[in-house]
C-alpha positions in Angstrom: 160.0 84.7 143.7 163.3 82.1 144.5 163.4 79.7 147.4 165.9 78.7 149.0 167.4 74.9 149.1 166.8 72.4 151.8 165.3 69.3 152.9 163.5 68.0 149.7 163.7 71.0 148.0 160.5 72.0 150.0 158.8 75.3 150.6 159.3 76.7 154.5 155.8 77.7 155.9 153.9 79.1 158.9 150.7 78.8 159.4 149.1 81.1 161.5 145.8 79.8 164.0 144.0 81.1 161.5 144.1 78.3 158.8 142.5 75.9 161.0 139.6 77.9 161.9 138.8 77.6 158.9 139.6 75.1 157.4 137.1 73.2 160.3 133.8 75.3 158.7 135.4 74.9 155.2 137.5 71.5 153.7 137.5 73.4 150.2 139.3 76.2 151.4 142.5 77.3 150.2 143.4 77.0 154.6 142.2 73.1 153.9 144.2 72.6 150.7 147.7 74.0 152.2 147.0 71.9 155.3 146.6 68.5 153.4 149.5 69.7 151.8 151.4 70.1 154.3 150.3 66.6 155.7 151.7 64.7 152.4 154.9 66.2 153.0 154.3 68.8 150.0 155.7 72.4 151.7 157.1 72.1 155.7 155.3 73.3 158.0 156.6 74.9 161.2 155.7 76.2 164.5 156.7 77.4 167.7 155.3 75.6 171.2 153.5 79.6 171.5 151.5 78.5 168.2 151.0 75.5 169.2 149.7 76.6 172.9 147.4 79.4 170.9 146.5 76.2 168.4 144.9 74.3 171.1 142.9 76.9 172.5 141.4 78.2 169.1 140.7 74.2 169.2 138.5 74.2 172.1 136.9 77.7 171.3 135.4 76.1 168.0 134.4 73.3 169.4 135.8 71.1 167.0 135.6 66.8 166.2 137.6 64.1 167.4 139.2 63.7 163.4 139.6 67.4 163.2 141.8 67.9 166.4 143.5 64.1 165.6 143.9 65.9 162.1 145.6 68.7 164.0 147.6 66.8 165.9 148.4 64.9 163.1 150.1 68.4 161.4 151.9 69.1 164.6 153.3 65.7 164.5 155.1 66.2 161.0 155.5 69.7 161.6 159.4 71.4 163.0 158.7 73.3 166.7 160.8 75.3 167.0 162.4 77.6 169.5 162.8 81.2 168.6 164.8 83.8 170.0 163.9 86.1 172.7 161.2 88.7 171.9 161.6 90.9 168.9 162.6 93.7 168.4 162.4 95.0 165.7 158.6 95.3 165.2 157.9 98.0 166.2 155.3 98.5 163.5 153.7 94.8 164.2 149.9 96.4 165.2 149.5 93.8 167.8 151.8 92.3 169.7 150.2 88.7 169.4 150.9 88.5 166.0 155.5 88.5 167.0 154.8 85.2 167.6 154.6 84.3 164.0 156.9 86.4 163.0 159.0 85.2 165.9 158.7 81.9 164.7 159.3 82.7 160.0 162.4 83.7 162.1 163.1 81.1 163.8 162.5 78.2 161.0 163.7 80.9 158.3 160.8 80.7 157.0 159.9 80.6 152.8 156.4 82.3 153.9 153.6 82.8 156.9 150.5 82.1 155.9 147.2 84.5 157.4 144.1 85.9 157.2 144.8 88.2 159.8 144.9 92.0 157.9 148.0 92.8 160.4 150.4 90.9 160.3 149.7 90.7 156.0 150.2 95.1 156.3 154.0 93.6 157.2 153.9 92.2 154.0 157.5 91.0 153.9 159.5 90.2 157.0 163.1 89.0 156.2 163.0 86.2 153.4 159.6 85.2 154.3 156.2 86.5 152.6 153.3 87.2 154.3 150.7 86.2 152.4 147.3 85.0 152.7 146.6 81.7 152.1 144.7 81.6 148.3 148.1 84.0 147.3 150.0 81.5 148.4 148.8 78.4 146.5 148.7 80.8 143.7 152.3 81.4 144.1 152.9 77.6 144.8 151.5 76.2 141.9 153.0 78.8 139.7 157.0 77.5 141.1 156.3 73.4 140.3 
């Protein structure tokens, strides 16, 4: 899988909010490792305002501690907020309409990967130039590429 040239040649990623829940419960998980790699600048993360709002809701629901909440704030500060253009009309195959925000963000960010554990999104496979993959598959692919 070839990556396009970008600032600092970093892989562009959009993280589903389920990675943050997984990282909260298992600090050694693939999800936690991906978040840490983004914080260290290894990957360039993107999000949209819709994703940020969902993240805030999830973090409240899983009752994160101050340390984890602070890590998420640092992540968001380091990531790039993009504003997807309009509703994605080309997504009739998305089973859960709530998932469209992640695909819209990936499109707006020209992301290499959308990383998720959501089966509905994983069934999409590829969306434009974006590969939709599980956290563990992403780590294997990203490590092979570097």
